[in-house]
C-alpha positions as CSV (number, residue, x, y, z in Angstrom):
1,M,-1.8,-20.5,-17.9
2,S,0.9,-17.7,-17.9
3,A,1.1,-15.4,-14.9
4,R,-0.2,-11.9,-15.7
5,V,-0.8,-8.6,-13.9
6,T,-4.5,-8.3,-13.0
7,T,-4.5,-5.1,-10.8
8,L,-2.3,-2.1,-10.3
9,W,-2.7,0.1,-7.2
10,R,-0.9,3.0,-5.8
11,Y,-1.5,4.6,-2.3
12,P,-0.9,8.4,-2.6
13,V,-1.5,8.9,1.2
14,K,-0.2,6.2,3.5
15,G,-2.9,4.3,5.2
16,F,-5.7,5.5,2.9
17,S,-7.4,3.8,-0.1
18,P,-5.6,3.3,-3.3
19,D,-5.9,4.7,-6.9
20,T,-6.6,1.9,-9.4
21,L,-4.3,2.2,-12.5
22,A,-4.5,0.8,-16.0
23,A,-0.8,1.4,-16.5
24,V,2.1,3.2,-14.9
25,D,5.5,4.5,-16.0
26,L,8.3,3.1,-13.8
27,V,11.9,4.4,-13.2
28,P,14.8,2.2,-12.0
29,G,15.2,2.4,-8.2
30,E,11.9,4.2,-7.6
31,T,8.4,3.4,-6.4
32,M,5.3,4.0,-8.5
33,P,4.9,7.7,-9.0
34,F,3.1,9.2,-5.9
35,D,3.0,5.9,-4.0
36,R,3.1,6.8,-0.4
37,A,4.2,10.3,-1.3
38,Y,2.2,11.6,1.6
39,A,1.5,10.5,5.2
40,V,-0.5,12.0,8.0
41,E,1.5,12.5,11.2
42,N,-0.2,11.2,14.3
43,G,1.2,13.7,16.8
44,P,4.8,15.0,16.7
45,S,7.0,12.4,14.9
46,G,10.2,14.3,14.4
47,F,10.0,13.9,10.6
48,D,12.1,16.5,8.8
49,P,11.0,17.2,5.2
50,A,14.4,18.8,4.5
51,A,16.3,15.6,5.6
52,P,13.7,12.7,5.3
53,V,14.4,9.3,6.7
54,H,12.4,6.2,7.0
55,M,10.2,6.0,10.1
56,P,8.0,3.2,11.5
57,K,4.3,3.3,10.4
58,I,3.1,3.9,14.0
59,K,4.3,7.5,13.7
60,F,1.5,8.0,11.2
61,L,-2.2,7.2,10.8
62,C,-2.1,3.6,9.6
63,L,-4.4,0.6,9.2
64,M,-2.5,-1.4,11.7
65,R,-3.7,1.0,14.5
66,N,-6.4,3.0,12.8
67,E,-8.8,0.6,11.1
68,G,-11.4,3.4,10.6
69,L,-9.3,4.6,7.7
70,A,-10.6,1.6,5.6
71,R,-14.2,3.1,5.8
72,L,-13.0,6.2,3.8
73,A,-12.9,6.2,0.1
74,T,-10.2,8.5,-1.2
75,R,-9.1,9.9,-4.6
76,F,-6.0,11.7,-5.6
77,D,-5.4,13.7,-8.7
78,P,-1.7,13.7,-9.5
79,E,-2.0,16.7,-11.8
80,T,-3.6,19.1,-9.2
81,T,-2.8,17.1,-6.0
82,L,-6.5,17.3,-5.1
83,F,-7.2,14.8,-2.4
84,T,-10.8,13.9,-1.8
85,I,-12.2,11.9,1.2
86,A,-15.7,10.3,0.9
87,E,-17.9,7.8,2.7
88,A,-21.0,6.1,1.4
89,G,-20.8,8.2,-1.7
90,A,-20.7,11.6,0.1
91,T,-17.7,13.9,0.0
92,L,-16.5,14.6,3.5
93,A,-13.4,16.7,2.8
94,E,-11.1,17.7,0.0
95,G,-8.1,19.9,-0.5
96,R,-5.0,20.3,-2.7
97,L,-2.1,18.8,-0.9
98,D,0.4,21.2,-2.4
99,T,-1.2,24.2,-0.7
100,E,-1.5,25.1,3.0
101,E,-5.2,25.8,2.7
102,G,-5.8,22.3,1.1
103,R,-3.7,20.5,3.7
104,T,-5.5,22.3,6.5
105,A,-8.9,21.2,5.1
106,I,-7.8,17.6,5.2
107,E,-6.1,17.9,8.7
108,T,-9.2,19.6,10.1
109,F,-11.5,16.7,9.0
110,L,-9.1,14.1,10.3
111,A,-8.7,15.9,13.7
112,A,-12.4,15.5,14.2
113,R,-12.8,12.1,12.7
114,F,-10.0,10.4,14.7
115,A,-10.0,12.6,17.8
116,D,-10.1,9.5,20.1
117,V,-6.9,8.0,18.6
118,L,-4.7,11.0,17.8
119,R,-1.6,11.8,19.9
120,G,-1.6,15.3,18.7
121,P,-2.7,17.5,15.7
122,P,-2.6,15.5,12.5
123,K,-0.3,17.0,9.9
124,V,0.0,16.1,6.2
125,L,3.7,15.4,5.4
126,R,5.6,15.2,2.2
127,A,9.3,15.4,1.3
128,S,10.5,15.5,-2.3
129,G,11.6,12.1,-3.5
130,H,10.6,10.4,-0.3
131,S,8.1,7.5,0.0
132,F,6.4,6.7,3.3
133,S,6.6,3.0,2.6
134,D,6.7,0.4,5.3
135,V,10.3,-0.5,4.2
136,A,13.2,1.9,3.7
137,K,14.0,0.7,0.2
138,K,12.0,2.1,-2.7
139,V,10.1,-0.9,-4.0
140,L,6.9,-2.3,-5.5
141,H,4.8,-4.8,-3.6
142,L,3.6,-7.9,-5.4
143,V,0.9,-10.2,-4.2
144,N,-0.1,-13.5,-5.8
145,R,-3.9,-13.8,-6.1
146,E,-3.6,-17.7,-5.8
147,T,-1.8,-17.3,-2.5
148,V,-4.7,-15.1,-1.3
149,R,-7.3,-17.5,-2.6
150,A,-5.6,-20.4,-0.8
151,L,-5.3,-18.5,2.5
152,G,-9.0,-17.5,2.2
153,A,-9.9,-21.2,1.7
154,E,-8.0,-22.1,4.9
155,L,-9.9,-19.5,6.8
156,G,-13.3,-20.2,5.2
157,V,-13.7,-16.7,3.8
158,T,-13.1,-14.9,0.5
159,L,-10.2,-12.6,1.0
160,A,-9.7,-9.4,-1.1
161,P,-6.1,-8.9,-2.3
162,L,-6.5,-5.3,-1.2
163,R,-6.3,-6.5,2.4
164,F,-2.5,-7.0,1.7
165,R,-2.0,-3.5,0.2
166,P,-0.1,-4.6,-3.0
167,N,1.0,-2.4,-5.8
168,L,0.5,-5.2,-8.3
169,V,-1.6,-8.3,-8.1
170,V,-0.6,-11.2,-10.4
171,D,-2.7,-14.3,-11.3
172,G,-1.5,-17.6,-12.8
173,L,1.2,-18.5,-10.3
174,A,0.9,-21.5,-8.1
175,P,-0.2,-20.6,-4.5
176,G,2.9,-19.6,-2.5
177,A,5.2,-19.7,-5.5
178,E,6.5,-16.1,-4.9
179,L,7.6,-17.1,-1.4
180,G,10.2,-19.4,-3.0
181,W,11.8,-16.7,-5.0
182,P,15.3,-16.0,-3.6
183,R,16.5,-12.6,-2.8
184,D,18.1,-10.8,-5.8
185,M,16.3,-13.2,-8.2
186,P,15.7,-11.4,-11.5
187,L,12.3,-11.4,-13.2
188,S,10.5,-9.5,-16.0
189,I,7.0,-8.1,-16.1
190,G,5.8,-6.6,-19.3
191,G,9.4,-6.4,-20.5
192,I,10.5,-4.4,-17.4
193,D,13.3,-5.9,-15.3
194,F,12.9,-6.4,-11.6
195,E,14.7,-8.1,-8.7
196,V,13.3,-9.6,-5.6
197,V,14.2,-7.6,-2.5
198,K,12.6,-9.7,0.3
199,R,9.3,-11.4,1.4
200,T,6.6,-9.3,3.0
201,E,6.1,-9.9,6.7
202,R,2.4,-9.2,7.5
203,C,1.2,-7.1,10.4
204,A,-2.1,-6.5,12.0
205,A,-3.2,-4.3,9.1
206,T,-4.2,-7.5,7.3
207,N,-6.8,-8.3,10.0
208,V,-8.9,-5.3,8.8
209,D,-11.5,-5.9,6.1
210,P,-10.9,-3.1,3.5
211,A,-14.6,-3.0,2.7
212,T,-15.9,-2.5,6.2
213,G,-13.0,-1.3,8.3
214,L,-13.7,-4.1,10.8
215,R,-11.0,-6.3,12.4
216,D,-12.5,-9.6,11.5
217,L,-9.5,-12.0,11.1
218,Q,-6.2,-12.9,12.7
219,I,-4.1,-13.4,9.6
220,P,-0.5,-13.1,10.9
221,R,-1.4,-15.4,13.8
222,H,-2.9,-17.9,11.5
223,L,0.1,-17.9,9.2
224,M,2.5,-18.3,12.2
225,Q,0.5,-21.3,13.5
226,T,0.1,-23.0,10.1
227,V,3.3,-22.3,8.2
228,G,5.7,-20.9,10.9
229,H,6.0,-17.4,9.4
230,A,3.8,-14.3,8.7
231,D,4.9,-13.7,5.1
232,C,2.6,-13.1,2.2
233,G,3.8,-11.2,-0.9
234,V,7.2,-9.9,-2.0
235,Y,8.9,-6.6,-2.5
236,L,10.5,-5.9,-5.9
237,R,13.0,-3.3,-7.0
238,V,12.7,-1.8,-10.5
239,L,15.9,-2.3,-12.6
240,S,14.8,-0.9,-16.0
241,P,12.5,1.8,-17.2
242,G,9.2,1.0,-18.9
243,R,5.4,1.2,-18.8
244,L,3.8,-1.5,-16.6
245,A,0.2,-2.3,-17.5
246,V,-2.7,-4.6,-16.5
247,G,-2.4,-7.8,-18.6
248,D,1.4,-7.7,-18.8
249,E,3.0,-11.2,-18.5
250,L,5.4,-12.2,-15.7
251,A,8.4,-14.2,-16.6
252,V,10.6,-15.7,-13.9
């Protein structure tokens, strides 16, 4: 069986739930449009939108520290920047992130919801062209579904790929095959050229069940104990423009 893309996700606001996409237009050297375009500052971070630089995730609300984010279902409209937060089917807050009024509505809700873990007033941040990714380079994150299945079998549970926060999930590779891809290795997905940047070292965010928001596993610890590293997934850099879609074939 050939390896194909089964899921495409982007995360407009860092730490919150993703948008599911059928297809996305990619530009060389860039992330998916609107992927981690926003973040919520957890107290003063020193981030300057006029001179944006990469900062560690702990400066912002993130699943590694704030597992309650997983219980919120969010939607983002790229045309209007309307961001909606819901839980159990009920809308809790919404606002346009390109307006002060809209950002204030989201910040007010988060200030109340996460009052016990905030280090200061939450603030929605954005800087033109900047991505609040976990890595400084602009990349896409690929996860192999068979690797996730095999890891789940070791743990005796069914793992959701979303636990690993990928941009694209591929199926049809052998378990762990992507971890053998060397840095700078070229590959093609749907006719778009990519290169491997590095393997993804997992953090405590993967311990959080994305459906319940509960810390129910110790995935990095299990990986370290069984294979001697905590890697699962790889980061890719886009080398050529094109439209990436669910069903596209991956060629190594």
